[in-house]
C-alpha positions as CSV (number, residue, x, y, z in Angstrom):
1,M,92.5,99.3,95.3
2,S,93.1,102.1,98.2
3,L,96.0,101.9,100.3
4,D,92.5,101.4,102.6
5,A,91.8,98.6,101.7
6,V,94.7,97.1,101.5
7,L,95.5,97.9,105.3
8,A,92.2,96.7,105.7
9,D,93.1,93.4,103.9
10,I,96.7,92.8,106.0
11,R,94.6,93.4,109.2
12,A,92.0,90.9,108.7
13,C,94.2,88.4,106.5
14,R,95.3,85.4,108.6
15,A,97.4,83.4,106.0
16,C,100.3,82.6,108.8
17,A,97.1,81.0,111.6
18,G,98.0,77.7,112.0
19,D,101.8,78.5,111.7
20,F,102.6,79.5,115.3
21,P,102.0,79.1,118.9
22,H,99.8,82.7,119.2
23,A,96.6,84.1,117.4
24,P,98.4,86.3,113.8
25,R,98.5,89.8,115.0
26,P,99.4,92.3,112.2
27,V,101.5,94.9,112.6
28,V,101.6,97.8,110.4
29,R,101.6,101.3,110.5
30,V,101.8,103.3,107.8
31,A,99.8,106.6,106.1
32,A,99.2,108.2,102.4
33,G,101.4,110.5,103.5
34,T,104.2,108.9,104.8
35,R,108.1,109.7,103.5
36,L,110.0,108.0,105.3
37,L,109.2,103.7,105.5
38,I,110.7,101.9,107.9
39,A,111.2,98.3,106.5
40,G,112.3,95.8,109.4
41,Q,112.1,92.2,109.4
42,A,109.1,91.5,112.0
43,P,107.4,92.3,115.6
44,G,109.1,91.3,118.0
45,R,107.3,89.6,121.1
46,R,106.4,92.8,122.3
47,V,105.6,93.7,119.5
48,H,103.3,91.4,118.7
49,E,101.2,92.7,122.7
50,S,101.2,95.4,122.7
51,G,100.5,96.5,118.6
52,L,102.7,99.4,118.2
53,P,106.1,99.0,115.9
54,F,109.6,98.9,117.1
55,D,107.8,99.5,120.5
56,D,111.1,98.1,122.4
57,A,114.3,98.9,123.0
58,S,115.6,98.3,119.0
59,G,113.2,101.9,119.1
60,D,114.6,103.4,120.8
61,R,117.8,103.1,119.5
62,L,116.2,103.8,116.3
63,R,114.1,106.5,116.9
64,D,118.1,107.3,119.0
65,W,119.6,107.1,114.6
66,M,116.6,108.7,113.8
67,G,116.5,111.4,115.7
68,V,113.7,111.6,116.8
69,D,110.9,110.8,120.1
70,R,108.5,108.4,120.7
71,A,105.7,111.4,120.1
72,T,106.9,111.6,116.5
73,F,108.2,108.1,115.6
74,Y,104.4,107.1,115.9
75,G,102.9,110.6,115.2
76,H,104.5,112.1,112.5
77,P,102.2,111.3,108.8
78,A,105.7,111.1,107.1
79,I,107.0,108.2,109.3
80,G,105.6,104.7,108.4
81,V,106.2,101.0,109.4
82,A,106.1,98.0,107.6
83,A,108.3,95.2,107.8
84,M,109.2,92.4,105.9
85,A,106.4,89.9,108.2
86,F,104.0,91.4,110.0
87,C,103.3,89.1,112.6
88,F,105.2,88.2,115.6
89,P,106.5,84.7,114.3
90,G,107.5,82.7,117.7
91,T,110.4,83.1,120.2
92,D,112.9,80.0,118.8
93,P,114.8,78.0,121.3
94,K,118.0,80.2,121.6
95,G,116.1,83.0,123.3
96,G,115.8,84.9,119.8
97,D,113.0,85.8,117.0
98,Y,112.1,83.3,114.3
99,P,113.1,84.8,110.7
100,P,109.9,86.4,108.6
101,P,107.7,83.4,107.4
102,R,108.1,85.4,103.5
103,R,104.7,84.7,103.1
104,C,103.9,88.0,104.2
105,A,105.7,89.4,101.8
106,E,105.6,88.4,98.9
107,L,101.4,88.3,99.9
108,W,101.8,91.8,100.4
109,R,105.3,93.9,100.3
110,A,103.1,94.7,96.1
111,P,100.5,96.0,96.9
112,L,101.1,97.9,100.2
113,L,104.0,98.9,98.2
114,A,102.2,100.0,95.4
115,E,99.7,102.5,97.1
116,L,102.8,104.6,99.4
117,K,103.4,106.9,96.3
118,A,104.2,109.7,99.0
119,V,108.0,107.5,99.6
120,E,110.8,108.9,99.1
121,L,113.3,106.7,101.4
122,T,113.2,103.7,102.9
123,L,115.3,102.0,105.6
124,L,115.9,98.5,105.2
125,V,116.1,97.3,109.4
126,G,118.7,94.7,108.8
127,G,119.0,91.6,106.6
128,Y,116.1,90.4,105.7
129,A,115.0,93.1,105.0
130,Q,117.7,93.7,102.6
131,A,117.5,90.4,100.9
132,W,114.5,90.1,100.4
133,A,114.4,94.6,98.6
134,L,118.3,94.0,97.1
135,G,118.0,90.5,95.8
136,R,120.9,90.4,94.2
137,R,122.6,93.7,94.9
138,M,123.2,93.0,99.0
139,K,126.4,92.4,99.2
140,A,128.1,89.2,100.6
141,T,127.5,90.1,103.9
142,M,125.2,93.0,106.5
143,T,128.8,94.3,107.4
144,E,129.6,94.8,104.0
145,T,126.0,95.8,102.5
146,V,125.3,98.6,105.0
147,R,129.1,99.8,104.7
148,A,128.7,100.3,100.4
149,W,124.7,102.3,102.4
150,R,125.5,105.3,99.7
151,E,125.1,102.7,96.5
152,Y,121.8,102.3,96.9
153,L,120.8,106.4,98.1
154,D,120.2,106.7,94.5
155,E,116.8,103.8,94.8
156,G,116.1,106.3,97.9
157,V,117.5,103.2,99.9
158,L,119.6,102.8,103.2
159,V,120.3,100.1,104.8
160,L,121.1,99.9,108.2
161,P,121.6,97.3,110.6
162,H,119.1,96.2,113.0
163,P,119.0,97.7,115.7
164,S,118.3,95.0,118.8
165,W,120.7,94.8,121.7
166,R,122.5,91.4,120.2
167,N,123.8,94.2,117.5
168,T,125.4,96.8,120.5
169,G,128.8,95.0,119.5
170,W,128.7,95.2,115.7
171,L,127.3,98.3,116.4
172,K,131.0,98.2,118.4
173,R,133.6,97.9,116.2
174,N,132.1,98.8,113.7
175,P,131.8,102.5,115.1
176,W,131.7,104.2,110.7
177,F,127.8,103.2,111.5
178,E,127.4,105.9,113.9
179,D,130.1,108.3,112.4
180,E,127.7,108.7,109.1
181,A,124.8,107.0,107.7
182,A,123.1,108.2,110.9
183,P,124.5,111.8,110.9
184,F,122.7,110.8,107.4
185,L,119.7,109.7,107.9
186,R,119.0,112.3,110.8
187,H,119.4,115.2,108.5
188,R,116.8,112.9,106.0
189,V,114.2,112.7,108.8
190,A,114.9,115.9,109.9
191,G,114.2,117.2,106.5
192,M,111.1,115.9,105.8
193,V,109.2,115.7,109.5
194,A,109.7,119.2,109.1
195,A,107.9,120.3,105.8
């Protein structure tokens, strides 16, 4: 199967139709030349509406961590985004998003990754992406996992907290992230987009 075929199947997927109060709208943005794969949890409401991954305040913070502007983020072929679930899972009663349905990753993760042969670094953004990709290698908490970010680099993985505004307090309590991990990320991204 080719990357184009996998992407066409993902975009046509309606496996979760009926599970949400809205129609599925898979959002994925990768290319054969993707060298940096961003794996978040699932699109939020705004991303569902626009069709652009990280088209929200979380994306602004993520782009800041990466050291790129919107044009580079969306236009450079080295940068790709494929969340653990491709469709917005809906809003829970507390105002947050529901977790990404496992069904999506179970259906699409392996075939998609098999066709992304140029990926050098995968950003695991948030606990859901980390749990799926790392399994038992994940630490007891997301904080411990992100604090141990150097341990996963040999696997081609960089673990990040979710860039949501909900994690502003976490970032203030953990300044080492923006002092150590974010500069490393900026350096790696700069090398990928300059090549």
